[in-house]
N, CA, C and O atoms as a Tripos MOL2 file, in Angstrom:
@<TRIPOS>MOLECULE
protein
  296   295    74     0     0
PROTEIN
NO_CHARGES

@<TRIPOS>ATOM
      1 N         106.0560  220.9740  -30.7080 N.3       1 MET1
      2 CA        107.1560  220.7840  -31.6210 C.3       1 MET1
      3 C         106.6620  220.2840  -32.9700 C.2       1 MET1
      4 O         107.0600  220.8180  -34.0050 O.2       1 MET1
      5 N         105.8120  219.2820  -32.9790 N.am      2 GLY2
      6 CA        105.3900  218.6960  -34.2440 C.3       2 GLY2
      7 C         104.1150  217.8950  -34.0570 C.2       2 GLY2
      8 O         103.2890  218.2060  -33.1980 O.2       2 GLY2
      9 N         103.9680  216.8880  -34.8500 N.am      3 THR3
     10 CA        102.7710  216.0590  -34.7920 C.3       3 THR3
     11 C         102.8610  215.0680  -33.6420 C.2       3 THR3
     12 O         103.9130  214.9000  -33.0240 O.2       3 THR3
     13 N         101.7470  214.4210  -33.3700 N.am      4 VAL4
     14 CA        101.7010  213.4370  -32.3010 C.3       4 VAL4
     15 C         102.6500  212.2980  -32.6270 C.2       4 VAL4
     16 O         102.6640  211.7910  -33.7490 O.2       4 VAL4
     17 N         103.4440  211.8970  -31.6390 N.am      5 GLY5
     18 CA        104.3750  210.8010  -31.8340 C.3       5 GLY5
     19 C         105.6460  211.1870  -32.5560 C.2       5 GLY5
     20 O         106.4270  210.3160  -32.9390 O.2       5 GLY5
     21 N         105.8670  212.4660  -32.7490 N.am      6 ASP6
     22 CA        107.0550  212.9540  -33.4360 C.3       6 ASP6
     23 C         108.2860  212.6920  -32.5700 C.2       6 ASP6
     24 O         108.2460  212.9010  -31.3580 O.2       6 ASP6
     25 N         109.3710  212.2380  -33.1800 N.am      7 CYS7
     26 CA        110.5750  211.9020  -32.4100 C.3       7 CYS7
     27 C         111.1600  213.1260  -31.7110 C.2       7 CYS7
     28 O         111.7840  212.9900  -30.6590 O.2       7 CYS7
     29 N         110.9710  214.3140  -32.2740 N.am      8 PHE8
     30 CA        111.5080  215.5110  -31.6460 C.3       8 PHE8
     31 C         110.7790  215.8260  -30.3470 C.2       8 PHE8
     32 O         111.3810  216.3640  -29.4180 O.2       8 PHE8
     33 N         109.4920  215.4990  -30.2680 N.am      9 ASP9
     34 CA        108.7560  215.6720  -29.0220 C.3       9 ASP9
     35 C         109.3360  214.7650  -27.9460 C.2       9 ASP9
     36 O         109.5210  215.1880  -26.8050 O.2       9 ASP9
     37 N         109.6190  213.5290  -28.3070 N.am     10 ASN10
     38 CA        110.1790  212.5810  -27.3460 C.3      10 ASN10
     39 C         111.5510  213.0240  -26.8640 C.2      10 ASN10
     40 O         111.8560  212.8990  -25.6780 O.2      10 ASN10
     41 N         112.3770  213.5350  -27.7550 N.am     11 ALA11
     42 CA        113.7140  213.9900  -27.3750 C.3      11 ALA11
     43 C         113.6270  215.1660  -26.4060 C.2      11 ALA11
     44 O         114.3570  215.2130  -25.4150 O.2      11 ALA11
     45 N         112.7450  216.1040  -26.6880 N.am     12 ALA12
     46 CA        112.5870  217.2670  -25.8100 C.3      12 ALA12
     47 C         112.0560  216.8350  -24.4490 C.2      12 ALA12
     48 O         112.5350  217.3150  -23.4220 O.2      12 ALA12
     49 N         111.0860  215.9460  -24.4250 N.am     13 GLU13
     50 CA        110.5420  215.4670  -23.1570 C.3      13 GLU13
     51 C         111.6040  214.7290  -22.3620 C.2      13 GLU13
     52 O         111.6800  214.8800  -21.1420 O.2      13 GLU13
     53 N         112.4190  213.9390  -23.0310 N.am     14 SER14
     54 CA        113.4810  213.2060  -22.3650 C.3      14 SER14
     55 C         114.5020  214.1650  -21.7700 C.2      14 SER14
     56 O         114.9280  213.9850  -20.6290 O.2      14 SER14
     57 N         114.8970  215.1780  -22.5270 N.am     15 PHE15
     58 CA        115.8650  216.1520  -22.0190 C.3      15 PHE15
     59 C         115.3180  216.8740  -20.7940 C.2      15 PHE15
     60 O         116.0090  216.9830  -19.7810 O.2      15 PHE15
     61 N         114.0890  217.3650  -20.8750 N.am     16 PHE16
     62 CA        113.5350  218.1290  -19.7520 C.3      16 PHE16
     63 C         113.2970  217.2440  -18.5360 C.2      16 PHE16
     64 O         113.3880  217.7220  -17.4050 O.2      16 PHE16
     65 N         112.9940  215.9700  -18.7400 N.am     17 ALA17
     66 CA        112.8680  215.0530  -17.6060 C.3      17 ALA17
     67 C         114.2230  214.8500  -16.9330 C.2      17 ALA17
     68 O         114.3140  214.7920  -15.7070 O.2      17 ALA17
     69 N         115.2740  214.7420  -17.7460 N.am     18 THR18
     70 CA        116.6200  214.5990  -17.2040 C.3      18 THR18
     71 C         117.0340  215.8620  -16.4600 C.2      18 THR18
     72 O         117.5910  215.7800  -15.3650 O.2      18 THR18
     73 N         116.7710  217.0120  -17.0320 N.am     19 LEU19
     74 CA        117.0800  218.2820  -16.3790 C.3      19 LEU19
     75 C         116.3600  218.3810  -15.0400 C.2      19 LEU19
     76 O         116.9540  218.7880  -14.0410 O.2      19 LEU19
     77 N         115.1060  218.0170  -15.0170 N.am     20 GLN20
     78 CA        114.3060  218.0640  -13.7920 C.3      20 GLN20
     79 C         114.9080  217.1500  -12.7200 C.2      20 GLN20
     80 O         115.0650  217.5500  -11.5660 O.2      20 GLN20
     81 N         115.2380  215.9270  -13.1160 N.am     21 THR21
     82 CA        115.7340  214.9380  -12.1670 C.3      21 THR21
     83 C         117.1370  215.2580  -11.6630 C.2      21 THR21
     84 O         117.4070  215.1650  -10.4660 O.2      21 THR21
     85 N         118.0270  215.6350  -12.5750 N.am     22 GLU22
     86 CA        119.4250  215.7980  -12.2120 C.3      22 GLU22
     87 C         119.7770  217.1720  -11.6540 C.2      22 GLU22
     88 O         120.8060  217.3180  -10.9940 O.2      22 GLU22
     89 N         118.9580  218.1680  -11.9000 N.am     23 LEU23
     90 CA        119.3080  219.5160  -11.4200 C.3      23 LEU23
     91 C         118.1980  220.1400  -10.5790 C.2      23 LEU23
     92 O         118.4080  220.4770   -9.4130 O.2      23 LEU23
     93 N         117.0400  220.2910  -11.1620 N.am     24 LEU24
     94 CA        116.0010  221.0990  -10.5210 C.3      24 LEU24
     95 C         115.4570  220.4850   -9.2380 C.2      24 LEU24
     96 O         115.1180  221.2180   -8.3090 O.2      24 LEU24
     97 N         115.3660  219.1630   -9.1640 N.am     25 ASP25
     98 CA        114.8340  218.5280   -7.9600 C.3      25 ASP25
     99 C         115.8450  218.4580   -6.8230 C.2      25 ASP25
    100 O         115.4890  218.0950   -5.7020 O.2      25 ASP25
    101 N         117.0890  218.7960   -7.0940 N.am     26 ARG26
    102 CA        118.1450  218.6340   -6.0950 C.3      26 ARG26
    103 C         118.5820  219.9400   -5.4360 C.2      26 ARG26
    104 O         119.3310  219.9080   -4.4600 O.2      26 ARG26
    105 N         118.1410  221.0660   -5.9350 N.am     27 HIS27
    106 CA        118.6290  222.3520   -5.4270 C.3      27 HIS27
    107 C         117.4840  223.3540   -5.2760 C.2      27 HIS27
    108 O         116.3790  223.1470   -5.7770 O.2      27 HIS27
    109 N         117.7860  224.4460   -4.5690 N.am     28 TYR28
    110 CA        116.8720  225.5640   -4.4270 C.3      28 TYR28
    111 C         117.6630  226.8260   -4.7470 C.2      28 TYR28
    112 O         118.8140  226.9640   -4.3330 O.2      28 TYR28
    113 N         117.0510  227.7400   -5.4790 N.am     29 TRP29
    114 CA        117.7040  228.9910   -5.8450 C.3      29 TRP29
    115 C         116.8870  230.1540   -5.3140 C.2      29 TRP29
    116 O         115.6570  230.1460   -5.3700 O.2      29 TRP29
    117 N         117.5860  231.1520   -4.7990 N.am     30 ALA30
    118 CA        116.9180  232.3060   -4.2130 C.3      30 ALA30
    119 C         116.3980  233.2670   -5.2760 C.2      30 ALA30
    120 O         115.4010  233.9530   -5.0540 O.2      30 ALA30
    121 N         117.0620  233.3220   -6.4300 N.am     31 THR31
    122 CA        116.6520  234.2570   -7.4730 C.3      31 THR31
    123 C         116.5490  233.5360   -8.8150 C.2      31 THR31
    124 O         117.1030  232.4520   -9.0020 O.2      31 THR31
    125 N         115.8290  234.1620   -9.7410 N.am     32 ARG32
    126 CA        115.7070  233.6110  -11.0940 C.3      32 ARG32
    127 C         117.0500  233.6420  -11.8160 C.2      32 ARG32
    128 O         117.3470  232.7720  -12.6350 O.2      32 ARG32
    129 N         117.8480  234.6420  -11.5070 N.am     33 ARG33
    130 CA        119.1750  234.7370  -12.1300 C.3      33 ARG33
    131 C         120.0570  233.5630  -11.7250 C.2      33 ARG33
    132 O         120.7770  233.0170  -12.5610 O.2      33 ARG33
    133 N         120.0130  233.1670  -10.4530 N.am     34 GLN34
    134 CA        120.7670  232.0010   -9.9960 C.3      34 GLN34
    135 C         120.2870  230.7320  -10.6990 C.2      34 GLN34
    136 O         121.0970  229.8900  -11.0860 O.2      34 GLN34
    137 N         118.9940  230.5990  -10.8610 N.am     35 LEU35
    138 CA        118.4260  229.4510  -11.5500 C.3      35 LEU35
    139 C         118.8590  229.4280  -13.0140 C.2      35 LEU35
    140 O         119.2600  228.3850  -13.5290 O.2      35 LEU35
    141 N         118.7790  230.5710  -13.6770 N.am     36 ALA36
    142 CA        119.1800  230.6460  -15.0840 C.3      36 ALA36
    143 C         120.6530  230.2940  -15.2530 C.2      36 ALA36
    144 O         121.0150  229.5900  -16.1960 O.2      36 ALA36
    145 N         121.4900  230.7660  -14.3650 N.am     37 THR37
    146 CA        122.9150  230.4520  -14.4090 C.3      37 THR37
    147 C         123.1520  228.9610  -14.1820 C.2      37 THR37
    148 O         123.9780  228.3510  -14.8610 O.2      37 THR37
    149 N         122.4360  228.3830  -13.2380 N.am     38 ALA38
    150 CA        122.5850  226.9570  -12.9540 C.3      38 ALA38
    151 C         122.1490  226.1050  -14.1460 C.2      38 ALA38
    152 O         122.8110  225.1200  -14.4730 O.2      38 ALA38
    153 N         121.0520  226.4690  -14.7910 N.am     39 VAL39
    154 CA        120.5800  225.7280  -15.9620 C.3      39 VAL39
    155 C         121.5910  225.8600  -17.0960 C.2      39 VAL39
    156 O         121.9080  224.8690  -17.7530 O.2      39 VAL39
    157 N         122.0960  227.0540  -17.3330 N.am     40 PHE40
    158 CA        123.1040  227.2610  -18.3660 C.3      40 PHE40
    159 C         124.3500  226.4190  -18.0890 C.2      40 PHE40
    160 O         124.8500  225.7380  -18.9850 O.2      40 PHE40
    161 N         124.8460  226.4620  -16.8640 N.am     41 ASP41
    162 CA        126.0300  225.6810  -16.5030 C.3      41 ASP41
    163 C         125.7860  224.1870  -16.6660 C.2      41 ASP41
    164 O         126.6540  223.4620  -17.1530 O.2      41 ASP41
    165 N         124.6030  223.7250  -16.2610 N.am     42 TYR42
    166 CA        124.2710  222.3090  -16.3970 C.3      42 TYR42
    167 C         124.3220  221.8840  -17.8670 C.2      42 TYR42
    168 O         124.9190  220.8620  -18.2050 O.2      42 TYR42
    169 N         123.6980  222.6690  -18.7260 N.am     43 ILE43
    170 CA        123.6300  222.3010  -20.1400 C.3      43 ILE43
    171 C         125.0020  222.4050  -20.7960 C.2      43 ILE43
    172 O         125.4360  221.4700  -21.4690 O.2      43 ILE43
    173 N         125.6840  223.5190  -20.6130 N.am     44 GLU44
    174 CA        126.9330  223.7670  -21.3250 C.3      44 GLU44
    175 C         128.1330  223.0080  -20.7650 C.2      44 GLU44
    176 O         128.9850  222.5650  -21.5350 O.2      44 GLU44
    177 N         128.2200  222.8500  -19.4570 N.am     45 THR45
    178 CA        129.4140  222.2160  -18.9060 C.3      45 THR45
    179 C         129.2150  220.7590  -18.5470 C.2      45 THR45
    180 O         130.1720  219.9860  -18.5940 O.2      45 THR45
    181 N         128.0170  220.3600  -18.1930 N.am     46 PHE46
    182 CA        127.8230  218.9650  -17.8060 C.3      46 PHE46
    183 C         127.1250  218.1600  -18.9000 C.2      46 PHE46
    184 O         127.6910  217.1890  -19.4000 O.2      46 PHE46
    185 N         125.9240  218.5400  -19.2740 N.am     47 TYR47
    186 CA        125.1300  217.7380  -20.2070 C.3      47 TYR47
    187 C         125.8020  217.6110  -21.5710 C.2      47 TYR47
    188 O         125.8600  216.5130  -22.1240 O.2      47 TYR47
    189 N         126.3010  218.6930  -22.1130 N.am     48 ASN48
    190 CA        126.8860  218.6690  -23.4550 C.3      48 ASN48
    191 C         128.3200  218.1600  -23.4990 C.2      48 ASN48
    192 O         128.8230  217.8420  -24.5770 O.2      48 ASN48
    193 N         128.9840  218.0760  -22.3620 N.am     49 ARG49
    194 CA        130.4050  217.6940  -22.3950 C.3      49 ARG49
    195 C         130.7490  216.4860  -21.5590 C.2      49 ARG49
    196 O         131.6060  215.6990  -21.9620 O.2      49 ARG49
    197 N         130.1160  216.3000  -20.4030 N.am     50 GLN50
    198 CA        130.5590  215.2750  -19.4650 C.3      50 GLN50
    199 C         129.5730  214.1300  -19.2670 C.2      50 GLN50
    200 O         129.9880  212.9950  -19.0330 O.2      50 GLN50
    201 N         128.2920  214.4030  -19.3560 N.am     51 ARG51
    202 CA        127.2860  213.3840  -19.0520 C.3      51 ARG51
    203 C         127.3480  212.2490  -20.0570 C.2      51 ARG51
    204 O         127.4770  212.4820  -21.2590 O.2      51 ARG51
    205 N         127.2580  211.0200  -19.5660 N.am     52 ARG52
    206 CA        127.2520  209.8530  -20.4390 C.3      52 ARG52
    207 C         125.8930  209.7190  -21.1110 C.2      52 ARG52
    208 O         124.8540  209.8680  -20.4680 O.2      52 ARG52
    209 N         125.9100  209.4390  -22.4090 N.am     53 HIS53
    210 CA        124.6810  209.3110  -23.1840 C.3      53 HIS53
    211 C         124.5490  207.8960  -23.7230 C.2      53 HIS53
    212 O         125.5100  207.3300  -24.2440 O.2      53 HIS53
    213 N         123.3610  207.3310  -23.5970 N.am     54 SER54
    214 CA        123.1420  205.9700  -24.0820 C.3      54 SER54
    215 C         123.3230  205.8840  -25.5910 C.2      54 SER54
    216 O         123.7660  204.8520  -26.0950 O.2      54 SER54
    217 N         122.9950  206.9340  -26.3180 N.am     55 ALA55
    218 CA        123.1420  206.9270  -27.7740 C.3      55 ALA55
    219 C         124.6100  206.9000  -28.1940 C.2      55 ALA55
    220 O         124.9200  206.5680  -29.3380 O.2      55 ALA55
    221 N         125.5050  207.2430  -27.2850 N.am     56 LEU56
    222 CA        126.9420  207.2500  -27.5850 C.3      56 LEU56
    223 C         127.6450  206.0780  -26.9040 C.2      56 LEU56
    224 O         128.8250  206.1620  -26.5630 O.2      56 LEU56
    225 N         126.9100  204.9910  -26.7120 N.am     57 ASP57
    226 CA        127.4540  203.7950  -26.0590 C.3      57 ASP57
    227 C         127.9570  204.1180  -24.6530 C.2      57 ASP57
    228 O         128.9840  203.5980  -24.2160 O.2      57 ASP57
    229 N         127.2300  204.9740  -23.9600 N.am     58 TYR58
    230 CA        127.5030  205.3870  -22.5870 C.3      58 TYR58
    231 C         128.8770  206.0510  -22.4270 C.2      58 TYR58
    232 O         129.5640  205.8540  -21.4250 O.2      58 TYR58
    233 N         129.2550  206.8350  -23.4270 N.am     59 HIS59
    234 CA        130.4260  207.6940  -23.3470 C.3      59 HIS59
    235 C         129.9360  209.1330  -23.2720 C.2      59 HIS59
    236 O         128.8280  209.4480  -23.7050 O.2      59 HIS59
    237 N         130.7790  210.0040  -22.7170 N.am     60 SER60
    238 CA        130.4520  211.4310  -22.7650 C.3      60 SER60
    239 C         130.6920  211.9080  -24.1910 C.2      60 SER60
    240 O         131.4720  211.2930  -24.9180 O.2      60 SER60
    241 N         130.0400  212.9890  -24.6040 N.am     61 PRO61
    242 CA        130.2760  213.4950  -25.9550 C.3      61 PRO61
    243 C         131.7470  213.7940  -26.2360 C.2      61 PRO61
    244 O         132.2350  213.5260  -27.3340 O.2      61 PRO61
    245 N         132.4510  214.3440  -25.2580 N.am     62 THR62
    246 CA        133.8640  214.6440  -25.4410 C.3      62 THR62
    247 C         134.6690  213.3630  -25.6450 C.2      62 THR62
    248 O         135.5080  213.2900  -26.5430 O.2      62 THR62
    249 N         134.4150  212.3570  -24.8160 N.am     63 ASP63
    250 CA        135.1180  211.0810  -24.9620 C.3      63 ASP63
    251 C         134.7800  210.4070  -26.2830 C.2      63 ASP63
    252 O         135.6530  209.8440  -26.9440 O.2      63 ASP63
    253 N         133.5160  210.4670  -26.6620 N.am     64 TYR64
    254 CA        133.0930  209.8350  -27.9120 C.3      64 TYR64
    255 C         133.7770  210.4740  -29.1110 C.2      64 TYR64
    256 O         134.1960  209.7700  -30.0300 O.2      64 TYR64
    257 N         133.8940  211.7800  -29.1150 N.am     65 GLU65
    258 CA        134.5910  212.4590  -30.2080 C.3      65 GLU65
    259 C         136.0590  212.0590  -30.2530 C.2      65 GLU65
    260 O         136.6250  211.8910  -31.3330 O.2      65 GLU65
    261 N         136.6710  211.9080  -29.1020 N.am     66 THR66
    262 CA        138.0720  211.4900  -29.0450 C.3      66 THR66
    263 C         138.2330  210.0650  -29.5730 C.2      66 THR66
    264 O         139.1600  209.7760  -30.3290 O.2      66 THR66
    265 N         137.3300  209.1860  -29.1710 N.am     67 ILE67
    266 CA        137.4030  207.7760  -29.5740 C.3      67 ILE67
    267 C         137.1920  207.6350  -31.0780 C.2      67 ILE67
    268 O         137.8800  206.8480  -31.7290 O.2      67 ILE67
    269 N         136.2500  208.3880  -31.6320 N.am     68 THR68
    270 CA        135.8910  208.2140  -33.0270 C.3      68 THR68
    271 C         136.6050  209.1620  -33.9720 C.2      68 THR68
    272 O         136.3080  209.1950  -35.1660 O.2      68 THR68
    273 N         137.5430  209.9320  -33.4450 N.am     69 ALA69
    274 CA        138.2610  210.8910  -34.3070 C.3      69 ALA69
    275 C         139.0800  210.1380  -35.3470 C.2      69 ALA69
    276 O         139.6840  209.1040  -35.0640 O.2      69 ALA69
    277 N         139.0810  210.6850  -36.5550 N.am     70 VAL70
    278 CA        139.8610  210.0930  -37.6270 C.3      70 VAL70
    279 C         141.2800  210.6290  -37.5370 C.2      70 VAL70
    280 O         141.4880  211.8280  -37.3480 O.2      70 VAL70
    281 N         142.2570  209.7370  -37.6720 N.am     71 ALA71
    282 CA        143.6520  210.1510  -37.6030 C.3      71 ALA71
    283 C         143.9540  211.0630  -38.7960 C.2      71 ALA71
    284 O         143.5130  210.7910  -39.9120 O.2      71 ALA71
    285 N         144.6960  212.1310  -38.5650 N.am     72 PRO72
    286 CA        145.0100  213.0500  -39.6670 C.3      72 PRO72
    287 C         145.8830  212.3530  -40.7250 C.2      72 PRO72
    288 O         146.6890  211.4790  -40.4060 O.2      72 PRO72
    289 N         145.7040  212.7580  -41.9800 N.am     73 ALA73
    290 CA        146.4880  212.1920  -43.0650 C.3      73 ALA73
    291 C         147.9360  212.6420  -42.9500 C.2      73 ALA73
    292 O         148.2250  213.7640  -42.5360 O.2      73 ALA73
    293 N         148.8360  211.7450  -43.3230 N.am     74 ALA74
    294 CA        150.2780  212.0350  -43.2000 C.3      74 ALA74
    295 C         150.7620  212.9860  -44.2690 C.2      74 ALA74
    296 O         151.9440  213.3270  -44.3020 O.2      74 ALA74
@<TRIPOS>BOND
     1     1     2 1
     2     2     3 1
     3     3     4 2
     4     3     5 am
     5     5     6 1
     6     6     7 1
     7     7     8 2
     8     7     9 am
     9     9    10 1
    10    10    11 1
    11    11    12 2
    12    11    13 am
    13    13    14 1
    14    14    15 1
    15    15    16 2
    16    15    17 am
    17    17    18 1
    18    18    19 1
    19    19    20 2
    20    19    21 am
    21    21    22 1
    22    22    23 1
    23    23    24 2
    24    23    25 am
    25    25    26 1
    26    26    27 1
    27    27    28 2
    28    27    29 am
    29    29    30 1
    30    30    31 1
    31    31    32 2
    32    31    33 am
    33    33    34 1
    34    34    35 1
    35    35    36 2
    36    35    37 am
    37    37    38 1
    38    38    39 1
    39    39    40 2
    40    39    41 am
    41    41    42 1
    42    42    43 1
    43    43    44 2
    44    43    45 am
    45    45    46 1
    46    46    47 1
    47    47    48 2
    48    47    49 am
    49    49    50 1
    50    50    51 1
    51    51    52 2
    52    51    53 am
    53    53    54 1
    54    54    55 1
    55    55    56 2
    56    55    57 am
    57    57    58 1
    58    58    59 1
    59    59    60 2
    60    59    61 am
    61    61    62 1
    62    62    63 1
    63    63    64 2
    64    63    65 am
    65    65    66 1
    66    66    67 1
    67    67    68 2
    68    67    69 am
    69    69    70 1
    70    70    71 1
    71    71    72 2
    72    71    73 am
    73    73    74 1
    74    74    75 1
    75    75    76 2
    76    75    77 am
    77    77    78 1
    78    78    79 1
    79    79    80 2
    80    79    81 am
    81    81    82 1
    82    82    83 1
    83    83    84 2
    84    83    85 am
    85    85    86 1
    86    86    87 1
    87    87    88 2
    88    87    89 am
    89    89    90 1
    90    90    91 1
    91    91    92 2
    92    91    93 am
    93    93    94 1
    94    94    95 1
    95    95    96 2
    96    95    97 am
    97    97    98 1
    98    98    99 1
    99    99   100 2
   100    99   101 am
   101   101   102 1
   102   102   103 1
   103   103   104 2
   104   103   105 am
   105   105   106 1
   106   106   107 1
   107   107   108 2
   108   107   109 am
   109   109   110 1
   110   110   111 1
   111   111   112 2
   112   111   113 am
   113   113   114 1
   114   114   115 1
   115   115   116 2
   116   115   117 am
   117   117   118 1
   118   118   119 1
   119   119   120 2
   120   119   121 am
   121   121   122 1
   122   122   123 1
   123   123   124 2
   124   123   125 am
   125   125   126 1
   126   126   127 1
   127   127   128 2
   128   127   129 am
   129   129   130 1
   130   130   131 1
   131   131   132 2
   132   131   133 am
   133   133   134 1
   134   134   135 1
   135   135   136 2
   136   135   137 am
   137   137   138 1
   138   138   139 1
   139   139   140 2
   140   139   141 am
   141   141   142 1
   142   142   143 1
   143   143   144 2
   144   143   145 am
   145   145   146 1
   146   146   147 1
   147   147   148 2
   148   147   149 am
   149   149   150 1
   150   150   151 1
   151   151   152 2
   152   151   153 am
   153   153   154 1
   154   154   155 1
   155   155   156 2
   156   155   157 am
   157   157   158 1
   158   158   159 1
   159   159   160 2
   160   159   161 am
   161   161   162 1
   162   162   163 1
   163   163   164 2
   164   163   165 am
   165   165   166 1
   166   166   167 1
   167   167   168 2
   168   167   169 am
   169   169   170 1
   170   170   171 1
   171   171   172 2
   172   171   173 am
   173   173   174 1
   174   174   175 1
   175   175   176 2
   176   175   177 am
   177   177   178 1
   178   178   179 1
   179   179   180 2
   180   179   181 am
   181   181   182 1
   182   182   183 1
   183   183   184 2
   184   183   185 am
   185   185   186 1
   186   186   187 1
   187   187   188 2
   188   187   189 am
   189   189   190 1
   190   190   191 1
   191   191   192 2
   192   191   193 am
   193   193   194 1
   194   194   195 1
   195   195   196 2
   196   195   197 am
   197   197   198 1
   198   198   199 1
   199   199   200 2
   200   199   201 am
   201   201   202 1
   202   202   203 1
   203   203   204 2
   204   203   205 am
   205   205   206 1
   206   206   207 1
   207   207   208 2
   208   207   209 am
   209   209   210 1
   210   210   211 1
   211   211   212 2
   212   211   213 am
   213   213   214 1
   214   214   215 1
   215   215   216 2
   216   215   217 am
   217   217   218 1
   218   218   219 1
   219   219   220 2
   220   219   221 am
   221   221   222 1
   222   222   223 1
   223   223   224 2
   224   223   225 am
   225   225   226 1
   226   226   227 1
   227   227   228 2
   228   227   229 am
   229   229   230 1
   230   230   231 1
   231   231   232 2
   232   231   233 am
   233   233   234 1
   234   234   235 1
   235   235   236 2
   236   235   237 am
   237   237   238 1
   238   238   239 1
   239   239   240 2
   240   239   241 am
   241   241   242 1
   242   242   243 1
   243   243   244 2
   244   243   245 am
   245   245   246 1
   246   246   247 1
   247   247   248 2
   248   247   249 am
   249   249   250 1
   250   250   251 1
   251   251   252 2
   252   251   253 am
   253   253   254 1
   254   254   255 1
   255   255   256 2
   256   255   257 am
   257   257   258 1
   258   258   259 1
   259   259   260 2
   260   259   261 am
   261   261   262 1
   262   262   263 1
   263   263   264 2
   264   263   265 am
   265   265   266 1
   266   266   267 1
   267   267   268 2
   268   267   269 am
   269   269   270 1
   270   270   271 1
   271   271   272 2
   272   271   273 am
   273   273   274 1
   274   274   275 1
   275   275   276 2
   276   275   277 am
   277   277   278 1
   278   278   279 1
   279   279   280 2
   280   279   281 am
   281   281   282 1
   282   282   283 1
   283   283   284 2
   284   283   285 am
   285   285   286 1
   286   286   287 1
   287   287   288 2
   288   287   289 am
   289   289   290 1
   290   290   291 1
   291   291   292 2
   292   291   293 am
   293   293   294 1
   294   294   295 1
   295   295   296 2
@<TRIPOS>SUBSTRUCTURE
     1 MET1         2 RESIDUE 1 A MET
     2 GLY2         6 RESIDUE 1 A GLY
     3 THR3        10 RESIDUE 1 A THR
     4 VAL4        14 RESIDUE 1 A VAL
     5 GLY5        18 RESIDUE 1 A GLY
     6 ASP6        22 RESIDUE 1 A ASP
     7 CYS7        26 RESIDUE 1 A CYS
     8 PHE8        30 RESIDUE 1 A PHE
     9 ASP9        34 RESIDUE 1 A ASP
    10 ASN10       38 RESIDUE 1 A ASN
    11 ALA11       42 RESIDUE 1 A ALA
    12 ALA12       46 RESIDUE 1 A ALA
    13 GLU13       50 RESIDUE 1 A GLU
    14 SER14       54 RESIDUE 1 A SER
    15 PHE15       58 RESIDUE 1 A PHE
    16 PHE16       62 RESIDUE 1 A PHE
    17 ALA17       66 RESIDUE 1 A ALA
    18 THR18       70 RESIDUE 1 A THR
    19 LEU19       74 RESIDUE 1 A LEU
    20 GLN20       78 RESIDUE 1 A GLN
    21 THR21       82 RESIDUE 1 A THR
    22 GLU22       86 RESIDUE 1 A GLU
    23 LEU23       90 RESIDUE 1 A LEU
    24 LEU24       94 RESIDUE 1 A LEU
    25 ASP25       98 RESIDUE 1 A ASP
    26 ARG26      102 RESIDUE 1 A ARG
    27 HIS27      106 RESIDUE 1 A HIS
    28 TYR28      110 RESIDUE 1 A TYR
    29 TRP29      114 RESIDUE 1 A TRP
    30 ALA30      118 RESIDUE 1 A ALA
    31 THR31      122 RESIDUE 1 A THR
    32 ARG32      126 RESIDUE 1 A ARG
    33 ARG33      130 RESIDUE 1 A ARG
    34 GLN34      134 RESIDUE 1 A GLN
    35 LEU35      138 RESIDUE 1 A LEU
    36 ALA36      142 RESIDUE 1 A ALA
    37 THR37      146 RESIDUE 1 A THR
    38 ALA38      150 RESIDUE 1 A ALA
    39 VAL39      154 RESIDUE 1 A VAL
    40 PHE40      158 RESIDUE 1 A PHE
    41 ASP41      162 RESIDUE 1 A ASP
    42 TYR42      166 RESIDUE 1 A TYR
    43 ILE43      170 RESIDUE 1 A ILE
    44 GLU44      174 RESIDUE 1 A GLU
    45 THR45      178 RESIDUE 1 A THR
    46 PHE46      182 RESIDUE 1 A PHE
    47 TYR47      186 RESIDUE 1 A TYR
    48 ASN48      190 RESIDUE 1 A ASN
    49 ARG49      194 RESIDUE 1 A ARG
    50 GLN50      198 RESIDUE 1 A GLN
    51 ARG51      202 RESIDUE 1 A ARG
    52 ARG52      206 RESIDUE 1 A ARG
    53 HIS53      210 RESIDUE 1 A HIS
    54 SER54      214 RESIDUE 1 A SER
    55 ALA55      218 RESIDUE 1 A ALA
    56 LEU56      222 RESIDUE 1 A LEU
    57 ASP57      226 RESIDUE 1 A ASP
    58 TYR58      230 RESIDUE 1 A TYR
    59 HIS59      234 RESIDUE 1 A HIS
    60 SER60      238 RESIDUE 1 A SER
    61 PRO61      242 RESIDUE 1 A PRO
    62 THR62      246 RESIDUE 1 A THR
    63 ASP63      250 RESIDUE 1 A ASP
    64 TYR64      254 RESIDUE 1 A TYR
    65 GLU65      258 RESIDUE 1 A GLU
    66 THR66      262 RESIDUE 1 A THR
    67 ILE67      266 RESIDUE 1 A ILE
    68 THR68      270 RESIDUE 1 A THR
    69 ALA69      274 RESIDUE 1 A ALA
    70 VAL70      278 RESIDUE 1 A VAL
    71 ALA71      282 RESIDUE 1 A ALA
    72 PRO72      286 RESIDUE 1 A PRO
    73 ALA73      290 RESIDUE 1 A ALA
    74 ALA74      294 RESIDUE 1 A ALA
């Protein structure tokens, strides 16, 4: 990704470690297509929408957006 100690390297390593722990180590897939579908579903439906993130004060991204939404002007 970048130079040694780059924050983007750490973020990618953290994500892939989480993916490994929460999905890949818990299941077995008979085909690559099943695996690809499972990874897509994990990222799009769970990780990006439901999983609690420490950077968001342990709220899910959806909840955090709701909490921090600005009220529309009258």
